N, C-alpha and C positions, 0 to 999 in steps of 0.2 A: 625489600629485591632490589627496588629498583636504585638508592642510592648506591648499591653494591658493585648496579652493574652485572648481575646476575641475572638476564637473560628466560634461561629456561629456568629459573624459579619464576620469575615477575609470571610470567607463561598458564605456570602452575597455577598460582594465585587467582589471575587475573579471568583465568580457564574456571574452578571454583568458585567466585563471585559471580561468574557469567551463570552458571547454575542453580545458585543461591538465589538468583533476579529468577529465574526459568522455575524455580518452583514457589517465587512468591508470585508467579503471574507478571513480574514484572517485563514482559518481550522488549521494546525501546529497551532497558538497560542490560537484557541477557545478551542481547543482538551487540551493542556494543561493547562490552566487558570480552564475549567473546569472538570479533572480529580483534581485537586489540591483543587481544591471548594472539590471535594466530601472528598478525601481523610480529609481534614479541618474539614467538617462536623458528619462525622465519627470519628472521633478524640473529638472533644469536645461534641458529644455522640448528636447529632443534625441530628433526623432521619428524620426530614420534607426536611432538609437541602440537606440530602447525597441524596435523594429520587431528592429534585429538579436538581442535579448539575448532580446527572448519566443521568436524560431525556436530559440535552444538550448535556452532553458527547455521548449519541447515536445519539443527532442530529446530531451532528457535523459527527462524524463517519460516519451517511449516510450518508452526505453532500456534503461531502468534502474529505473522508477517499479513502485510498490509494485503494489497489484490499482486504484489507483484514480487510475495512471498514466496508462491514457489518457484521461483523464477531466479531469485537470490537463494534461493535453497538449494537447485540443483547447480548453481554453478558451486555453490562452497563445496556439496559431495562429492562433485565431479573431480574440483582440487584437489579434495580428500581421496579420492580413488586413485588419481594420479598418484600424488604423495607417497600411497602404500605398494602402489606395485612398483612404484621406486623402490623401497627403502625393500621389496618381499617379502612382507607385511599380511601372509595370507587372511591372520585374522583380522586386520584392521578394515583391507580389502573386499573382505564381506560384511561388514557392518555399513562401507561406502555404499555398497552397491545397495542393501537394502533401504539403505536413504532414501538415494534413488527410488527404485522399485515405492516407497511411499508417496515420495513428490510425482513421480508419473500418475500413482491411484489417486492422487487426489484431484488431478487432473484428468482422471477419468482414461487416461491411455492406461489400458486393461494390461495389451499383450505384450506392450514394454515393461509394464511393469511386472508382468512375470518372469517375461524373458530375462530380468534384471533380477527376478527374487530367485531363480533355477542358480544366476552365474552364482548369486551370493550362497548359498546349499552348496553350490561344488567349492569355493574358497575355503568355505566353517569347513568343508570334510576334509581337503589339505589343511588348512593348520590343525587340526588334533583339537581341537579345543569343544568341549563336549556342552559345552555350556553355550557358544555362538551358536555349534550347528543346530542345539538344542530349540535358541532362540525364532532362526531363521529357518528352519521346519514350520514351531506356530506361527509364525508372519504370512508362512509362501500360504498355511490355510487358512489363514485372516481376508488375505489376500482372494482366493477363492471366494471365499462367502459373501465377501462385500462382491466380488462379481458375478456371482451364482454361477459359477463353472465348475469345470473337471471336479464336480463330488466327492468321485474315488477321490483322486490323484490328495483332493485338499484331508479328505479322512485317512489314507496313508500318511501325506505329512502331521498332521497331530497326532495321530497313536505313538509316532515315528518321535515328536516334542515330548512327546508322559514319558514313552521310553526311556526317554534320555534325561530326562528332569529326573525322574526318579533312582535314576542310576546311582546321579553325581549328587545324588540328594536336594539339590536344588528344589525346597517346599514350592516357594513361590513361581518359580515356574512351572514346574508341576502344576498348581493352581491355575497358572495361568490358561494352562496349555488344555487344562481339562475344562477351561471355560469355556474356547476356540469351540474344544471335539462340542459340546453339550450346544451349542448354537446352531451347529453344523447338524448334527442331529436330528436337531428340532425342523430347523431347515429344509431338510430329507425325509420328513413324517417319519423317525425311528425318535419313538417320543421315547420307549421303556431305554435303548442306546444310552441315549439323554440324558436321561435317570439315572444310571447307573451309572454314566460317569461324572457326573457331579455328586 
């Protein structure tokens, strides 16, 4: 890819390496490859590739970054969000907002995290991608679980995630949503509901 001068292909390859490094628990290597993928994609004028690489960079910094990890994760997610909005890609916008929400949650900025999660829900609905809608609803419920706030809203969100995941045949998404639901029910002293959901 590098020798052929195909920047978009090189960005995809570097992104795949970053994903593999992240899965192997090699944060420095994952962040380096994701940053290179973003730079290469931008140089190749591949905005969608840049959004994907910036999302990976945000995830790596959030998951494994040092004390500056949340700040760097926020920068990458904000840049991905700006590019997604410029492209008019509601699905990528939703995912970038979800990343920003997770950054705010890590910083214990619950109100901002919730606001960005609400925006992510709206963007996911605009995108029409039901898998993204289910993911965002599940993450909203998880955020509210961690914040120990608005249990009724959290239950509604996770039940919607379960319904959407079931309708589209996303078994892993449904299992993850049911896990969040069970945790919510336990926290709300609804043990029978927790057992039925699991």
